[in-house]
VOZAVO-368891 format. One record per residue (C-alpha): residue in three letters; x, y, z negated. Coordinates in steps of 0.25 Angstrom, whole numbers, padded with zeros to 4 digits, always signed. Each point is the difference from the previous one (the first is absolute). Last residue first. Layout:
ALAXYZ ...
END
This chain:
ASN-0048+0094+0032 ASN+0009+0010-0005 SER+0011-0010-0004 PHE-0002-0007+0014 GLU+0002+0013+0007 ASP+0013+0002-0007 LEU+0005-0014+0003 ASN-0001+0002+0015 LYS-0012-0004+0008 HIS+0002-0006+0014 VAL-0006-0014-0002 PHE-0011+0004-0010 ALA-0011+0003+0011 LYS+0004-0013+0007 THR-0006-0007-0012 LYS-0010-0010+0005 LEU+0008-0004+0013 TRP+0013-0001-0008 THR-0007-0009-0010 ILE-0005-0010+0010 GLY+0014-0001+0006 VAL+0007-0001-0013 VAL-0010-0011-0004 GLY+0003-0008+0013 LEU+0015+0001-0003 THR-0003-0006-0013 VAL-0008-0011+0006 CYS+0011-0004+0009 GLY+0010-0001-0011 GLY-0009-0008-0009 PHE-0003-0010+0012 LEU+0015-0001+0003 ILE+0003-0004-0015 ALA-0012-0010+0000 PRO+0004-0006+0013 ILE+0014-0002-0006 THR-0004-0007-0013 GLY-0011-0009+0006 MET-0014+0003+0003 LEU-0008-0005-0012 ARG+0011-0001-0011 ALA+0007+0012+0006 THR-0013+0008+0000 LEU-0003-0003-0015 GLY+0015+0003-0004 SER-0001+0013+0008 GLU-0013+0004-0006 PHE+0004-0003-0014 GLN+0013+0009+0002 GLY-0009+0011+0006 ILE-0008-0001-0013 GLU+0013+0002-0008 ASN+0004+0011+0009 SER-0014+0006+0000 SER+0001+0001-0015 GLY+0009+0011+0000 ILE-0006+0007+0012 PHE-0015+0002+0000 MET-0002-0004-0015 SER+0013+0007-0004 ASN-0004+0012+0007 VAL-0014+0000-0007 ALA+0007-0001-0013 ALA+0010+0011+0004 VAL-0012+0009+0003 ARG-0006-0004-0014 GLY+0013+0003-0007 ARG+0003+0013+0007 MET-0014+0006-0001 ASP+0003+0011-0011 ASP+0013+0004+0007 PRO-0007+0003+0013 THR+0003-0009+0012 LEU+0004+0006+0014 ILE+0015+0002-0002 GLN+0003-0013-0007 LEU-0009-0008+0009 LEU+0006+0006+0013 THR+0014-0002-0005 SER-0003-0015-0003 ARG-0006-0002+0013 ILE+0011+0006+0008 ILE+0011-0007-0008 VAL-0006-0013+0001 SER-0003+0000+0015 VAL+0015+0004+0003 SER+0004-0012-0009 ASP-0008-0009+0008 PHE+0008+0003+0013 ALA+0013-0003-0007 GLY-0005-0012-0007 GLU-0005-0007+0013 LEU+0014+0004+0006 PHE+0007-0008-0010 LEU-0009-0012+0002 PHE+0002+0001+0015 LEU+0015+0000-0003 LEU+0000-0011-0010 SER-0008-0009+0010 LEU+0011+0003+0011 TYR+0010-0005-0010 TYR-0007-0013-0003 ASN-0004-0003+0014 ARG-0013-0006+0004 SER-0007+0014+0002 LEU-0014+0000+0005 GLY-0007+0003-0013 PHE+0011+0011-0003 CYS-0003+0006+0013 ILE-0015+0001-0003 ILE+0003+0006-0014 SER+0010+0010+0006 ILE-0011+0005+0010 ALA-0010+0002-0012 PHE+0010+0008-0008 GLY+0003+0009+0012 THR-0015+0003+0002 ILE-0001+0003-0015 ALA+0011+0010+0002 LEU-0006+0007+0012 LEU-0013+0001-0007 LEU+0006+0006-0012 ASN+0009+0009+0008 ARG-0013+0006+0007 TRP-0007+0002-0013 PRO+0013+0007-0006 LYS+0001+0011+0010 ASN+0013+0005-0006 MET+0000-0009-0013 PRO+0010-0010+0005 SER+0011+0008-0008 PHE+0014-0001+0005 ARG+0009+0003-0011 THR-0006-0009-0011 MET-0005-0008+0012 ALA+0013-0006+0003 LEU+0000-0006-0014 MET-0014-0005+0003 THR+0005-0007+0013 ILE+0012-0007-0007 VAL-0010-0004-0011 ALA-0010-0006+0009 GLY+0010-0008+0008 PHE+0005-0006-0012 ALA-0014-0002-0005 PRO-0004-0008+0012 ALA+0013-0009-0001 ALA-0001-0003-0015 ARG-0010-0012+0003 MET+0009-0005+0011 PHE+0013+0001-0009 GLY-0007-0008-0011 PHE-0004-0011+0010 GLN+0014-0001+0004 GLN+0004-0003-0014 ALA-0012-0010-0002 GLY+0004-0008+0012 VAL-0001+0001+0015 GLY-0008-0009+0010 LEU-0005+0011+0010 ILE-0014-0005+0002 GLU-0003-0009-0012 GLN+0008+0006-0012 ALA+0002+0014+0004 VAL-0013+0002+0007 VAL-0008-0007-0011 PRO+0007+0009-0011 ILE-0002+0012+0009 LEU-0015-0002+0001 ALA-0003+0011-0010 VAL+0008+0010+0008 ALA-0009-0001+0012 GLY-0011+0008-0008 GLY-0004+0008+0013 PHE-0015-0003-0001 PHE-0002+0006-0014 VAL+0011+0010+0001 SER-0005+0006+0013 PHE-0014-0001-0005 LEU+0002+0008-0013 ASP+0011+0009+0005 LEU-0010+0006+0010 SER-0012+0000-0010 LEU+0009+0008-0010 ALA+0005+0010+0010 GLY-0015+0003+0005 ILE-0006+0000-0014 ILE+0011+0010-0004 ILE-0002+0009+0012 LYS-0015-0001+0001 ASN-0002+0005-0014 LYS-0014-0003-0004 PHE+0003-0015-0002 VAL+0012+0003-0010 PHE-0008+0011-0008 LYS-0013-0009+0000 LEU+0008-0011-0006 GLY+0006+0008-0011 ALA-0014+0006-0004 SER-0006-0014+0000 LEU+0011-0005-0010 SER-0003+0012-0009 GLN-0015-0002+0001 LEU+0001-0015-0003 VAL+0010+0002-0012 GLY-0009+0011-0006 ASP+0003+0014+0002 LYS+0005+0009-0011 ALA+0010+0007+0009 THR+0014+0003-0006 TYR+0009-0006+0010 THR+0014+0007-0001 THR+0005-0009-0011 PRO+0013+0005-0006 LYS+0013-0007+0004 LYS+0008-0008-0010 LYS+0015+0002+0002 ILE+0008-0009+0009 PHE+0012-0006-0006 PHE-0008-0012-0006 VAL-0004-0004+0014 SER+0014-0004+0003 ALA+0000-0011-0010 LEU-0012-0007+0007 SER+0008+0000+0013 LEU+0012-0006-0007 ALA-0008-0011-0007 LEU-0006-0003+0014 PHE+0014-0002+0006 VAL+0004-0009-0012 PHE-0012-0008+0001 VAL+0002-0002+0015 MET+0014-0004-0003 VAL-0005-0011-0010 PHE-0009-0005+0011 SER+0012-0002+0009 HIS+0006-0008-0010 ASN-0012-0009+0000 ILE-0001-0001+0015 GLY+0014-0005+0003 ILE+0014+0006-0001 PHE+0005-0001+0015 GLY-0012-0001+0009 TYR-0010+0007-0008 MET+0010+0011-0004 LEU+0003+0002+0015 GLY-0015+0000+0004 GLY-0004+0009-0011 LEU+0012+0010+0002 ALA-0003+0001+0015 PRO-0015+0002-0004 GLY+0003+0010-0011 VAL+0012+0008+0007 ILE-0008+0005+0012 SER-0013+0002-0008 ALA+0008+0008-0011 VAL+0005+0009+0011 GLN-0014+0001+0006 TRP-0006+0004-0013 VAL+0012+0010-0002 SER-0003+0006+0014 SER-0015+0001-0002 ASN+0002+0008-0013 TRP+0011+0008+0007 THR-0009+0003+0012 SER-0012+0003-0009 SER+0008+0009-0008 ASN+0004+0008+0012 ALA-0014+0001+0005 TYR-0005+0004-0014 HIS+0010+0011-0002 GLN-0009+0012+0003 ARG-0010-0006-0010 LYS+0010+0000-0012 ILE+0004-0013-0005 ILE-0002-0007-0014 MET-0015+0000+0001 GLY-0002-0006+0014 MET+0009-0011-0004 ILE-0008-0004-0012 SER-0013-0001+0007 PHE+0006-0009+0011 ALA+0006-0009-0011 SER-0013-0001-0008 PRO-0008-0003+0012 ALA+0009-0011+0006 TYR+0003-0007-0013 PHE-0014-0002-0005 GLY-0003-0010+0011 ARG+0014-0006-0001 ALA-0004-0005-0014 LEU-0012-0007+0005 GLY+0008-0006+0012 ILE+0010-0005-0010 VAL-0011-0007-0007 PHE-0004-0007+0013 ILE+0015-0004+0003 ILE+0000-0006-0014 VAL-0013-0008+0004 TYR+0006-0004+0013 ILE+0013-0005-0007 LEU-0009-0009-0008 LEU-0007-0006+0012 VAL+0014-0003+0006 LEU+0004-0007-0013 LYS-0013-0008-0001 SER+0001-0005+0014 THR+0015-0003+0000 GLY+0001-0007-0014 LEU-0002+0006-0013 GLN+0010-0009-0008 GLY+0011+0002+0011 ALA-0002+0015+0000 ILE+0002+0000-0015 SER+0013-0008+0000 PRO+0005+0007+0013 LEU-0002+0014-0005 THR-0010+0006+0010 ILE-0011+0002-0011 ALA+0010+0008-0009 TYR+0005+0010+0010 LEU-0014+0003+0005 ILE-0004+0003-0014 ALA+0012+0009-0002 SER-0004+0007+0013 ALA-0014+0002-0005 ILE+0004+0006-0013 LEU+0009+0010+0007 MET-0011+0004+0010 ILE-0009+0002-0012 PHE+0010+0009-0006 LEU+0001+0008+0013 VAL-0015+0003+0000 TYR+0000+0004-0015 ARG+0011+0010+0002 LEU-0007+0005+0012 LEU-0013+0003-0008 ILE+0008+0007-0011 ILE+0006+0009+0011 LYS-0013+0003+0007 ASP-0006+0005-0013 VAL-0015-0002+0002 LYS-0012+0005+0009 ASP+0006+0001+0014 ALA+0007-0014-0001 ILE-0013-0006-0006 TYR-0008+0005+0012 GLY+0011-0006+0009 SER+0000-0013-0007 TYR-0015-0001+0001 LEU+0001+0002+0015 ALA+0011-0010+0002 ILE-0005-0011-0010 GLY-0007-0009+0011 ILE+0011+0003+0010 ALA+0011-0004-0009 PRO-0007-0012-0005 LEU-0002-0005+0014 ALA+0013+0004+0006 GLU+0009-0008-0009 ALA-0007-0014+0002 LEU-0002+0003+0015 GLY+0015+0003+0002 ILE+0004-0013-0006 LEU-0011-0007+0007 GLY+0006+0004+0013 LEU+0013-0007-0004 SER-0008-0013-0003 LEU-0006+0002+0014 PRO+0013-0003+0006 ASN+0001-0014-0006 LYS+0013-0007-0003 THR-0006-0001-0014 LEU+0012+0000-0010 SER+0010+0007+0009 TYR-0011+0010+0004 ILE-0002+0003-0015 TYR+0015+0002-0003 TRP+0002+0008+0012 GLY-0011+0009-0003 VAL+0003+0001-0015 ILE+0014+0003+0003 VAL-0003+0011+0010 ALA-0011+0007-0008 GLN+0009-0001-0013 VAL+0011+0007+0007 GLN-0009+0010+0005 TYR-0007+0003-0013 GLY+0013+0002-0007 LEU+0006+0009+0010 THR-0013+0008+0001 PHE-0001+0002-0015 PHE+0015+0003-0001 PHE-0001+0011+0011 ARG-0013+0006-0004 MET+0005+0002-0014 SER+0013+0006+0005 LEU-0008+0009+0009 PHE-0008+0005-0011 PHE+0013+0002-0008 ARG+0005+0009+0011 PHE-0014+0007+0001 GLU+0001+0003-0015 PRO+0014+0007+0002 TYR-0006+0009+0012 LYS+0012+0003+0009 LEU-0002-0012+0008 ALA-0012+0006+0006 ILE+0009+0011+0007 TYR+0009-0011+0006 PRO-0003+0002+0015 TYR-0001+0015-0003 ASN+0014+0002-0005 LYS+0005+0008+0012 MET-0013+0008+0001 
END
């Protein structure tokens, strides 16, 4: 068992999958940082940050179920290639419209509106990304190695999420937004190139059901499985109300008085905490009594958010963001492992689509909620409100799911 922590890395296609995942996340994170900082610099309105999340979440949610159906029906590798190509085009357009000559002609209002439109298109592409990527990973790793592959997959994502925000902030501060978009294009191109080293996979969904019947079957599967719906619901509400990360540009500029470089490190801090925790989890799995560990992790996540809202010191704020990411990573590993284990191959796309609606888009909707409450209540009250509501969600979930708390992973597998 000496090599067990690295067993998933022995699969060549999984290594290329991780490469795709890393460069996609890196490019996406850099882009998110520079767009958020750029728009807030133009508008000085916290709600404008929330609208970025809304512009991306609405199309992702709207297309999610259909994208899951498509991911089950078609060649997932080809679908992923199209998604990454669209992201490439979007980054090229963002580069063009933020050039000083073009941005000056457009004016602030038109420029911000056009950026929102591009973010909307990115949201559509991301709606197809999640189910196709989830389905591919389940087909290139043996079932007994799902937990290990989920840990490595999440760890690679977190590494990119560390480097991306820090790099985005540093690049924005030192080389400007346009050269930063050039780097985003390069990262996404490398991600697309990685996909060409993964062989096409056979379609496992062969039923002749129509679109509505197929989508209905996927939804019924999720909502009838108490473990899956419980985990998704818990993460949905915690991410929705705990979206303090969306307000980091406001905290950085207005509360702590730091610049773009420090902002980049603040954005990276949660992922830095997450990746260290995830690397530790390759040896110390959180899957012994996973439901208990899930509740404890989200409790720590909520407390970290509250402490971040109370902090007025830059370095303490970094620490609390670090802890937020560390606790959140435990939740990510547990949820993704349970999804992989409990989902049959012919439903992976649709289940991933439902997961994307619950979790992936809840990040963006949570960003909108944070921006809106910050506008109505003020930045710090909004952060504290989100953390307290998240604690309340954990308490209610514990009361309703006591039967799951002491179960081990085998008992969940046989549920």
